[in-house]
N, C-alpha and C positions, 0 to 999 in steps of 0.2 A: 249489150245486152246479156251475153253469157255471164258476164261479171256480176250484173244484178242479180240473176237467177242462182249463181253460185253464193252469192252473199246471203240470199234467202235460204237456200238449202243447208248452208252451215250455221244458220241460227239454232241454238239448242232446241230438240225436240221436232224442228221443222220436218226434216227427212223422215223421221221415225214415224210421225203422224200422217204423213202423206202416205207413206208406202204401207203401212199398217191398214189405213182406211182403204186403200186400194185392193189389198188382201181381203180384207173384210166384206167388200162388196162384190168380190169375185163370183160367190154363188148366185147373186141377183143379176150380175150381167150374162151369166152362162145358162141360167135356169132353162129358158126356153129350148136351147140347143140339147142340153143334157138330159132333158125330160123327153124331147122327141126321140133322141137316139135310144134311150132306156125303153120307151114303149114300143118302138118298133122291134128292138132285140127280143123284147118279151112277146111278140107277135100282135101287138096292137095296131090299130090303122092310124093314119095321119090324122083323121077325124078325132079319135080319142086322144092321141098326143095333142092336138090343138085344144081339146077341151080341158084336159089336166093344165096345160100352160095357162089357159083362161082363168081356170079357177086361182092358180099361184098369182098370176098379175092382179085379179080383182080384189083379192085378199091383201097383196102388197099395197095397193092404192089406198085401202081402207086402214092398214096398220101404220103405214108410215107416219102419217099426222098424229094419229092417238099415241104412238111410242114416242113421237117427238115433243108432244105436250108432257109425257111422263118424265122425259128426260129434263124438260125444263123445270119441273118441279122436284124431281128427285135426284138429280145429277146423272152423270154419264155413267160411271160403274154400275151403278144399281139397276140399270135399264139395258145398256148396250149389251152387256156380256150375257146375262140371263137369255135375253132375247135372242142373241146369236147362237146359243147352245139349243135352245127350244126349235128354232128354226132348222138347225142342222138336223137335229133329231126327227124332224119332219120328213126330211129328205132320206135319213137312214131307214125310216119306216117303209118309205117307198121301195128302196134298194132291197130290203129284206123280205118284205110281203110280194112285192111284184104288182101285177094289175089285179088279181084276185085274191080277195073279193074287192070289186071295183069301188064299192063306199069307202072302203079302208085307203085306197089310193087316193081318192078325192079327199079324204080327210087329211092325208099326209100332206097334199098339196095346199090346203087351207092353212094347217099349222105352219109349213115352211114359209108361206107368203106373208101371213098375217103378223108373224114374229120376226120378219127380216129387220135387223136393227138399222135406225136410222143415221148410219155412220157418215153418209154424206152431208146432211145437215149438220150434225155433231162436229164435223171437221170445220165447216164453214163458221160455226159459232166460236171454234176455238182460235182461229188464224188471228183475230185482232188481240187475242190474250198472249200469243206466242211472239209476234213479230213486233220489231221496235217502231216502225214507221207506218203512217198511212199508205204510203206509196207501195211498201212492201206488201201491205193486204191486198191491194189491187193485183199486184204482180201474182201473189198466191192464189188468188181467185182464178186469174188467167191460167196458171200452171195447173190448177185443179181440173179446169175444164179441158186442158190438152190431155192431162193424166187420163181422163175418161176415154179419149179417142183411143190411146194406147192400150186401155185395159179392154175396151171391146174389140181390138183387134188380137190381143194376145190371149184373152179369156178363152175363145172357141179353139184356139190352136191347143191350150192346154187340155181341153175336154177331149179333142181328138187324139191326142197323144196318150191321154190315160186310156181311152178306149184301146188304142192300138196295143198298148204294153199290157194290159190287163183285161178289163170288160167295161161295159156300160155301166154296170151297177157298181164298180170300183170307181169310175169317173165321178159318180154321184157323191161317194164317200170322200174322195180325195179333194175335189172343190170345196166341199163344205167343211172339211177339217183346216184347209187353208182359211176359209172365212173366219172360223172360230179362232184361230191363232193370230189373224189379222186384228179382230176385235178384241182380243185379250191384249195384244201389243199397245193397242190404242188407250185401254182404260186403265192399264197399271201405268201409264205415264204420268208425270206429275200435273202437266196442264189439265189433262182430263179428271184427274182426281181432285184438283183444286178449284175446278171450274163450278160457278154457281150462277144460277140464272139472276137476272135483275128482279126487284120486287114486281109482282104482276097483280093487275087488278082482275078480281074473279068475275069471269065472263064466260058464259057457255060457248061463244063464238070463238074465243081464244083470239088466234091471229087473224081470223077471217073478219075480225070487225075493223080492220084498216081498210079504208077504201083504195088506197094507193096498191097495197098488196094485191086486192081483188082485180084491179086493173092489169096488174102484171101477170097474175095468173090467167087471166082470159086471153092475153096476148100469147103466153107461152103454151097454153093449149093448142093453139094454131101453128105453132112452129113444131110442137111435137106431131100434130097432124100432118104437117109437111114432111117430116122425116119419116113417118111410118108409110105414107103414099110413095116416097121415092123407092123405098125398099121393094115395094110390090111392083112398081113400074120398071124399075130395073131389071127385075127377074123377066116381065113381059118383053121388054127390050131385047134381052139376052135371047130369048126364045126365037126371036126374028133375025139375030145377028150372030148366031155362032154357039149358043149354049151357055152353060153356068158360068164359065170363066169370065165372060164378058160381064155378068153381073158383079160378080165378085171385083173385077177391075173398076167399073163404075163406084161401087159402095167403097173401095179402097182409096180411089180417088178423092170422094167426099170426105174422107177421114183425113187424108194427107192435107187437104186444103185447109180443114178445121184445125189441125195440128199447126200447120204454118200460120195462119192467121192468129191463133191463140199465143203463140210465141212472140210474134211481132206485136200484137197488142199489149202483151203483159210486160214487154221490155221497155216500155217507156211511160212516162207520167202525161195523163191526158187533162187538159184544162177544162172548166166548166162543171155545170151540174151533171152527174150521171144519168138523170131522167132525159135530159135534152139529148146526150150522147146515145142513149139506148134507142131512141127514135130514129137516129141516123143509121145506126148499126142494123136495126130490124129493116129499115127501107133498103138498105143494101142488100141484106140477105134476102129480102122479098125479089128485088131486081135480078139477083143471082139464079133463081129459080127458073125465071121465064124463059131464057134460051134454051132450056131443056125440052120445052114443048115443040122444039123444031125437029127433035129427033133425027140429027145427022148420022153420019157414018160413025164406026166404033171409036176411031182416034179421035177424032172431034168432040164427040159426047164425052168421052173420058176427060178430055181437057175442061168442057163445060162443067162436068160434075166436080172437078177440083176446084174451078172458081167458085161455084155454087156453095161450097163448104167453107170457103175462106172467112166469112163472116158469123158462122155458127159460135164457134168457141168464144170469140169476143163479145158476141151477144149475150151468152151465157155468163161469161165473166162480168160483164157489165150489169146484168140482172142480178147477180149475187150482191153486189154492192147496193142495188136499190132495195132488196129484200131487206137487207140488214138496217137501211134507213127508214123504212116503212114499218117493220115489225112493231107490234106494240109492245111495250116493255114486259120482259118476262116471258117473251113468246118466240125468240129467235130460233130455236132449233126446229119448233113446230112450223114456223113460217118457211123455213128452208125445206122443210119435208113436205109441205103442200106444193111448193114448186115442183119437187121430185115426182109427187103424185099426179099433178097436172100434166106434167110433159109425158108420164107413162100413158095417162088416159087419153091424151091427144095422139099419142103414137098408135095406140090400138085402134082410135077412131079412123085415123088415116089409113090404115089397113083395111079395114072395113069399107071405108068409101072407095079406095083406089081399086079395089077388086072388082066390083061392078062397072066401074068407069072403063076398066080395060076390058072386060067381058063385052061391053054394049058398044065401045067406040075405038078399041085399039090403043096402042102405046102413047100417042100424043095425048088423048084426053087422060090417061093414066098420069102423065107428067104434068098435066093442067091442074090437078088436085094440089100438089106441093105449091105451085104458082099461086093458086087461090087461097091455100093457107097462109103463105107469107103475105099475101095482100091483106087478109083478114087481121092477122098479127099487127100489122101497121096501123090498120084501121081502128082497131081497139085502143092503140096508144095514142092516136090522134083525136079520137072522139073524146076520150076520157082524160085528157093530158091535164086538165086542171087539178085533178085529184093526185097526180104524181108531183106536179110541180108545186102544189100549195101545201102538201100534207106530210113532207119528211119530219120526222121526230129527231130532235138533237140528242146527242149523245152526252152521257156524264163522262166526261174525259179523264184518263188516267193521269197520274202526275207527270209521265214523260210527255204528255200531249198538253199540259197547261202550264201557264206561268205561275210562279210561287203564290202570287196574289189572287189567283183565278178562283172564284167560288166553284165548288162541286155541287153543281145544279143541274137539272133537267130544264131546257128551254121549253117554251110553249110551242106546241106542234105547228101552229100556224105562223110562228114569227120567226122561225129558223131557216133562212135561206140556204145556208150550207152547213149542215151539221155533219159530225163526223161518224165513226162506228159506235153503234149502241152496245155492240157485244163486248167492246173492249173491257169496260169495267167489271165483268162478271167474274174475273178470276179472284 
């Protein structure tokens, strides 16, 4: 397993692209915490901090697919780096101006969120152009999902360290400077500079005209809802079992479980169609959420949280493969960006739903929300499985994936039982 990941990371450009993308996404991963700390330091209320973060999140949800579509049309360097700079300038504006006048603070959040570069979707579009074999691309998607867990653990630590060493305003500046440096590292790399989208059909729906992609987005909205609800329910559980350290332990266990599951999943090759495998992974994920509703003691609950996280990263990694198979030609970055947006919106919805559930019924109903979200995610996949199983589009295979006499063509969408990666021929 370790040898497989080592081979992957030794592939030219692979480690640089992964590291640069994680650095570039750091401002997005830490925005809620950094803005909260800054607003409180400036004398703002928690409600105001939440409103600023909500504006950032809503703008981010709108901007990701729009910028993803621009990347598919114009290439990565012409979109990613300018967007990263403008987004960072939005945060700089907030750090310099503060909370007064308040409309300027909201405008800064709008700019920062709207222009957050779609580095996550861009990296997943690049993987098939960088790696030699399809099994390595599968492993890279798993490693990508695992790296997210690491980033969401390390990112808040960097924010708090920056605050301790300098100030809340400095934390905003440092995190966003790292983000711009990460985006720059990606876009000056040869794979990013040479990447070109496949020819695309002009259509106002873009990637959303794929029925299979819509099914996947519907399912992962509910997975995002489950994760957002778990965060709220964990805080409520901690209030009854010893304070904030308990909620941190539960969420850390969830992250460790996802990390272990992702590493194991990406360390081997899995047979069969990824669409069918995704149903099994989401079913296991949904089952993992159910025991949390029992709300046992802290030690048992921490173990259950770890188990609940095991199938998260594998589900995400498998979903990345399915997105690439179902995205219409020339829309791969946009399609991955839609997955990010849907996940973020679902996460916000889970937070909104779990709060009243805890308020009205207590901790157990709070954990019932992620259980229901997991069940709904599985129900979407089962109810609309024909769109996933019948609709993947075949790839135009590169020379390394084709025999010398194999023609360079795209197969009909409804006749390709096992297409490869469509993004691969875009370099």
